[in-house]
One Martini backbone bead per residue (centre of mass of N, CA, C, O) as a GRO file, in nm:
protein
  117
    1UNK     BB    1   1.420   0.635   0.450
    2UNK     BB    2   1.686   0.769   0.356
    3UNK     BB    3   1.688   0.683   0.060
    4UNK     BB    4   1.423   0.819  -0.016
    5UNK     BB    5   1.499   1.102   0.067
    6UNK     BB    6   1.748   1.126  -0.131
    7UNK     BB    7   1.533   1.072  -0.386
    8UNK     BB    8   1.243   1.213  -0.325
    9UNK     BB    9   1.067   1.014  -0.156
   10UNK     BB   10   0.750   0.973  -0.031
   11UNK     BB   11   0.664   0.827   0.309
   12UNK     BB   12   0.488   1.070   0.381
   13UNK     BB   13   0.294   1.313   0.430
   14UNK     BB   14   0.216   1.589   0.198
   15UNK     BB   15   0.223   1.938   0.122
   16UNK     BB   16   0.110   2.103  -0.175
   17UNK     BB   17   0.157   2.418  -0.307
   18UNK     BB   18  -0.012   2.533  -0.604
   19UNK     BB   19  -0.163   2.776  -0.536
   20UNK     BB   20  -0.435   2.975  -0.517
   21UNK     BB   21  -0.585   2.869  -0.770
   22UNK     BB   22  -0.523   2.540  -0.720
   23UNK     BB   23  -0.425   2.477  -0.443
   24UNK     BB   24  -0.415   2.191  -0.253
   25UNK     BB   25  -0.190   1.906  -0.213
   26UNK     BB   26  -0.222   1.577  -0.088
   27UNK     BB   27   0.011   1.340  -0.004
   28UNK     BB   28  -0.080   0.975   0.045
   29UNK     BB   29   0.074   0.735   0.167
   30UNK     BB   30   0.025   0.374   0.161
   31UNK     BB   31  -0.008   0.106   0.329
   32UNK     BB   32   0.041  -0.235   0.189
   33UNK     BB   33  -0.130  -0.561   0.132
   34UNK     BB   34  -0.202  -0.834  -0.022
   35UNK     BB   35  -0.528  -0.995  -0.077
   36UNK     BB   36  -0.725  -1.230  -0.233
   37UNK     BB   37  -1.015  -1.124  -0.135
   38UNK     BB   38  -0.973  -0.850  -0.323
   39UNK     BB   39  -0.969  -1.034  -0.583
   40UNK     BB   40  -1.241  -0.997  -0.825
   41UNK     BB   41  -1.107  -1.029  -1.082
   42UNK     BB   42  -1.047  -1.171  -1.356
   43UNK     BB   43  -0.845  -1.352  -1.520
   44UNK     BB   44  -0.638  -1.366  -1.746
   45UNK     BB   45  -0.574  -1.490  -2.022
   46UNK     BB   46  -0.334  -1.720  -2.097
   47UNK     BB   47  -0.208  -1.544  -2.345
   48UNK     BB   48  -0.153  -1.285  -2.126
   49UNK     BB   49   0.033  -1.444  -1.961
   50UNK     BB   50   0.302  -1.525  -1.825
   51UNK     BB   51   0.550  -1.793  -1.891
   52UNK     BB   52   0.479  -1.853  -1.564
   53UNK     BB   53   0.463  -1.923  -1.264
   54UNK     BB   54   0.315  -1.739  -1.017
   55UNK     BB   55   0.541  -1.794  -0.795
   56UNK     BB   56   0.768  -1.658  -0.988
   57UNK     BB   57   0.649  -1.362  -1.032
   58UNK     BB   58   0.622  -1.362  -0.716
   59UNK     BB   59   0.835  -1.278  -0.427
   60UNK     BB   60   0.694  -1.241  -0.154
   61UNK     BB   61   0.688  -1.544  -0.050
   62UNK     BB   62   1.014  -1.581  -0.074
   63UNK     BB   63   1.144  -1.285   0.050
   64UNK     BB   64   0.975  -1.277   0.310
   65UNK     BB   65   0.987  -1.184   0.666
   66UNK     BB   66   0.747  -1.203   0.963
   67UNK     BB   67   0.818  -1.280   1.259
   68UNK     BB   68   0.724  -1.021   1.436
   69UNK     BB   69   0.404  -1.073   1.329
   70UNK     BB   70   0.351  -1.334   1.439
   71UNK     BB   71   0.074  -1.560   1.496
   72UNK     BB   72  -0.173  -1.785   1.530
   73UNK     BB   73  -0.322  -1.634   1.257
   74UNK     BB   74  -0.062  -1.666   1.086
   75UNK     BB   75  -0.044  -1.675   0.725
   76UNK     BB   76   0.243  -1.749   0.501
   77UNK     BB   77   0.236  -1.867   0.160
   78UNK     BB   78   0.208  -2.067  -0.073
   79UNK     BB   79  -0.064  -2.025  -0.292
   80UNK     BB   80  -0.214  -1.783  -0.109
   81UNK     BB   81  -0.183  -1.871   0.194
   82UNK     BB   82  -0.347  -1.620   0.367
   83UNK     BB   83  -0.390  -1.394   0.592
   84UNK     BB   84  -0.510  -1.078   0.712
   85UNK     BB   85  -0.287  -0.968   0.890
   86UNK     BB   86  -0.113  -0.787   0.703
   87UNK     BB   87  -0.330  -0.609   0.578
   88UNK     BB   88  -0.431  -0.503   0.857
   89UNK     BB   89  -0.165  -0.384   0.959
   90UNK     BB   90  -0.128  -0.173   0.729
   91UNK     BB   91  -0.397  -0.032   0.748
   92UNK     BB   92  -0.364   0.068   1.046
   93UNK     BB   93  -0.119   0.260   0.978
   94UNK     BB   94  -0.303   0.475   0.819
   95UNK     BB   95  -0.514   0.615   1.014
   96UNK     BB   96  -0.367   0.866   1.118
   97UNK     BB   97  -0.301   0.997   0.846
   98UNK     BB   98  -0.588   1.021   0.737
   99UNK     BB   99  -0.704   1.193   0.958
  100UNK     BB  100  -0.512   1.435   0.932
  101UNK     BB  101  -0.566   1.500   0.633
  102UNK     BB  102  -0.870   1.547   0.663
  103UNK     BB  103  -0.842   1.783   0.860
  104UNK     BB  104  -0.677   1.967   0.669
  105UNK     BB  105  -0.887   1.972   0.439
  106UNK     BB  106  -1.116   2.104   0.611
  107UNK     BB  107  -0.946   2.370   0.658
  108UNK     BB  108  -0.806   2.419   0.347
  109UNK     BB  109  -0.860   2.222   0.147
  110UNK     BB  110  -0.841   2.035  -0.135
  111UNK     BB  111  -0.643   1.753  -0.244
  112UNK     BB  112  -0.624   1.394  -0.255
  113UNK     BB  113  -0.332   1.183  -0.300
  114UNK     BB  114  -0.314   0.843  -0.328
  115UNK     BB  115  -0.059   0.586  -0.251
  116UNK     BB  116   0.120   0.295  -0.359
  117UNK     BB  117   0.298   0.031  -0.479
   0.00000   0.00000   0.00000
């Protein structure tokens, strides 16, 4: 978090006062992890895809180690064979932030801008 802070990257919710006329903007960064069950769009045609194996395009499966999160239902591997464990873990981390920002919005008005990687 220190590197992000030094670079001015928000890693926690922040309120931006845009002035009385424009109101408040709440920036809400969200923890997230991809799961294939959420990918419902059709694949791009082959001529628009990068000329490499999908496993080489995405390093998540090769570069990440989740040992502290592993459980009996945890699956994380090549070819997209993953359990919902990681996606649910990260989604649950958002709940407290989402609730607090919604409470502030109800009190102060304004807009919420959420984002993830």
